[in-house]
C-alpha positions in Angstrom: 23.7 -15.6 -71.3 25.0 -13.3 -68.3 22.9 -12.0 -66.2 23.2 -8.3 -66.7 24.9 -8.9 -69.9 22.0 -7.0 -72.2 23.8 -3.5 -70.0 25.3 -0.9 -71.9 26.4 1.4 -69.3 28.4 0.3 -65.6 28.4 3.2 -63.1 31.5 2.6 -60.7 32.4 4.1 -56.6 35.7 5.1 -56.6 36.8 4.7 -52.8 37.2 1.8 -51.5 35.9 -0.2 -54.9 38.8 0.7 -57.5 40.9 2.7 -55.5 42.3 1.5 -52.3 41.8 4.1 -50.4 43.0 2.6 -46.9 46.3 1.9 -48.7 47.1 5.5 -50.3 45.4 6.9 -47.2 47.8 5.0 -44.8 50.6 5.8 -47.4 49.8 10.3 -46.9 49.5 10.1 -43.2 52.9 8.3 -43.2 54.5 10.6 -45.6 53.2 14.0 -43.4 54.0 12.7 -40.3 57.3 12.1 -41.0 57.4 15.5 -42.8 56.3 16.7 -39.4 58.6 14.5 -37.2 55.0 13.8 -35.4 56.2 11.0 -33.2 53.1 8.7 -33.9 52.1 4.7 -34.5 50.8 5.1 -37.5 48.7 1.2 -37.4 47.5 2.4 -33.5 46.7 6.1 -35.5 44.9 4.1 -38.3 43.2 1.9 -36.2 41.3 4.8 -34.9 41.2 6.9 -38.1 39.4 4.0 -40.0 35.9 4.1 -38.0 36.2 7.7 -37.0 36.6 9.0 -40.9 34.0 6.6 -41.7 31.6 8.2 -38.6 32.4 12.3 -40.2 31.7 11.1 -43.8 28.5 9.5 -43.2 27.8 13.1 -41.3 29.0 14.5 -44.6 26.9 12.8 -46.6 24.0 13.5 -44.4 24.5 17.6 -44.9 25.2 17.5 -41.4 28.9 19.4 -41.4 30.8 21.0 -44.6 33.8 19.7 -46.2 36.0 21.7 -43.7 34.6 20.5 -41.0 34.9 17.2 -42.2 38.4 17.4 -42.7 39.7 19.0 -38.8 37.1 17.2 -37.1 38.3 13.8 -38.4 41.7 13.9 -37.5 40.9 16.1 -34.3 39.0 13.3 -32.9 41.6 10.9 -33.3 44.3 12.8 -31.8 41.6 13.4 -28.5 41.1 9.4 -28.6 44.8 8.8 -28.8 45.8 11.4 -25.8 48.1 13.2 -28.4 48.2 16.6 -28.2 48.5 18.7 -31.7 47.8 22.4 -32.4 45.1 23.4 -33.8 47.1 24.9 -36.5 48.7 21.9 -37.5 46.2 20.1 -37.2 44.6 22.3 -40.5 48.2 22.1 -41.7 47.7 18.3 -41.6 44.0 18.0 -43.0 45.8 20.3 -46.0 48.6 18.0 -47.0 47.1 14.7 -46.7 44.3 15.9 -49.2 47.5 17.1 -51.4 49.0 13.9 -50.8 46.5 11.2 -50.8 46.1 11.5 -54.7 49.8 10.6 -55.7 49.4 7.3 -54.2 47.9 4.9 -56.8 47.2 1.4 -55.6 44.3 -0.6 -57.0 42.2 -3.0 -55.7 43.2 -6.5 -57.0 42.2 -7.0 -60.3 40.9 -3.5 -61.1 43.3 -3.0 -64.2 42.3 -6.2 -65.6 38.2 -5.8 -65.2 38.1 -2.7 -66.2 40.3 -3.7 -69.7 37.7 -6.7 -69.9 34.4 -4.3 -69.4 35.9 -1.3 -71.5 35.5 -2.6 -75.2 31.9 -3.7 -74.7 30.6 -1.2 -71.9 30.7 2.4 -71.7 32.4 3.0 -68.2 31.4 5.7 -65.3 32.5 7.1 -62.7 30.0 8.5 -59.5 31.4 9.8 -56.6 31.2 11.6 -53.3 34.4 13.0 -53.2 36.3 15.5 -53.7 36.5 16.3 -57.2 39.9 18.1 -57.4 41.2 14.9 -55.5 39.4 12.6 -57.3 40.8 13.8 -60.5 43.8 13.3 -59.4 43.6 9.9 -58.2 42.5 9.2 -61.9 45.1 11.0 -63.6 47.7 9.0 -61.1 46.3 5.6 -61.3 46.0 5.7 -65.0 42.1 5.1 -64.6 40.7 8.2 -66.7 41.4 6.4 -69.9 38.3 3.9 -69.4 35.7 6.6 -68.0 33.0 8.6 -69.8 32.1 10.3 -67.7 33.4 10.8 -63.6 30.2 12.2 -61.6 31.0 13.9 -58.6 28.9 15.4 -55.2 30.1 18.9 -56.3 29.6 18.8 -59.8 26.0 17.1 -58.8 24.9 19.3 -55.9 24.1 16.4 -53.6 26.0 13.2 -52.4 25.2 9.3 -52.9 22.2 7.5 -51.7 20.6 10.6 -53.0 18.2 10.2 -56.6 19.5 13.9 -57.7 23.0 12.9 -58.0 21.9 9.9 -59.7 19.9 11.1 -62.0 22.4 13.7 -63.0 24.6 11.5 -63.8 22.4 9.1 -66.4 22.0 12.3 -68.1 25.3 13.4 -68.1 26.1 10.3 -69.7 23.7 10.2 -72.0 22.7 6.9 -70.5 19.2 4.6 -69.7 18.5 3.4 -66.5 16.8 0.0 -67.7 20.2 -0.3 -69.6 22.3 1.0 -66.2 24.4 -0.4 -63.8 25.8 0.8 -60.8 28.8 -0.9 -58.6 29.8 0.1 -55.2 31.1 -1.0 -51.9 28.6 1.0 -49.9 24.9 -0.7 -49.4 23.7 2.3 -48.4 25.3 5.5 -50.7 25.7 3.2 -53.7 23.5 -0.1 -53.6 20.7 1.5 -51.8 20.7 5.0 -53.8 21.1 3.3 -57.2 18.1 0.4 -56.4 16.0 4.0 -55.1 16.8 5.5 -58.2 15.5 2.7 -60.7 19.0 1.7 -61.4 19.9 -2.0 -60.7 23.1 -2.6 -58.9 26.0 -5.0 -57.8 27.4 -4.7 -54.3 30.7 -5.1 -54.0 31.1 -6.8 -50.6 35.0 -6.8 -49.8 34.1 -8.0 -46.5 31.1 -10.4 -47.1 29.0 -8.2 -44.8 25.5 -9.9 -44.5 22.7 -8.9 -46.5 20.1 -10.7 -48.7 20.7 -13.4 -50.6 19.8 -13.1 -53.5 20.9 -9.6 -54.2 24.2 -9.6 -56.9 27.1 -9.2 -54.7 30.9 -10.1 -55.6 33.8 -9.8 -53.0 36.1 -9.8 -55.6 36.0 -7.2 -58.8 37.1 -9.9 -61.2 33.8 -12.0 -60.1 32.2 -9.6 -61.9 32.6 -11.1 -64.6 30.4 -13.8 -63.9 27.6 -10.8 -64.2 28.6 -9.2 -67.4 
């Protein structure tokens, strides 16, 4: 028997786990930069944006900035780092259009569709995401993922963000699941893995970049390797 085969409910993170955020984000920025005829080197922009976005998402996750501040400040800081003068009104517009275009791209991680098809007949599948509800709903719909999942918990409906135990408890209750028979799969060691463990839920770390963690901790660097556990 596989280590977690006895589980009944699997909770996935969405961005950076199933939905290829970086690839889809790059396409969204490419679209809006062309639309506004902004002369920017996309690769250079993304080199600054990716770490900056992670920094501001952590502030947002820790309740230190608002949703609007996250959307504006991450772009404003990147333009500053690039010494690119962009008017405030345009930054606000770009931040809105980015959110509009982002869900329209639907690239998934390699193996995402196959692993969901493999798990779907034997487990109840769910999503727990810190993303914005309207954006995440659009991603799920456009990537044709909704059909696999019984429930979707987002930080707006739960009132808190991962790793707060409240969102995990909310998701368990919404799914009518039991913690002992549930497992969380995600890419963020802090938000997904520690959050789940601290809430009494087992977890598998989607460790795409082979970040050093406890050797004995269940982890995969490709989604299809989940078949070794489930």
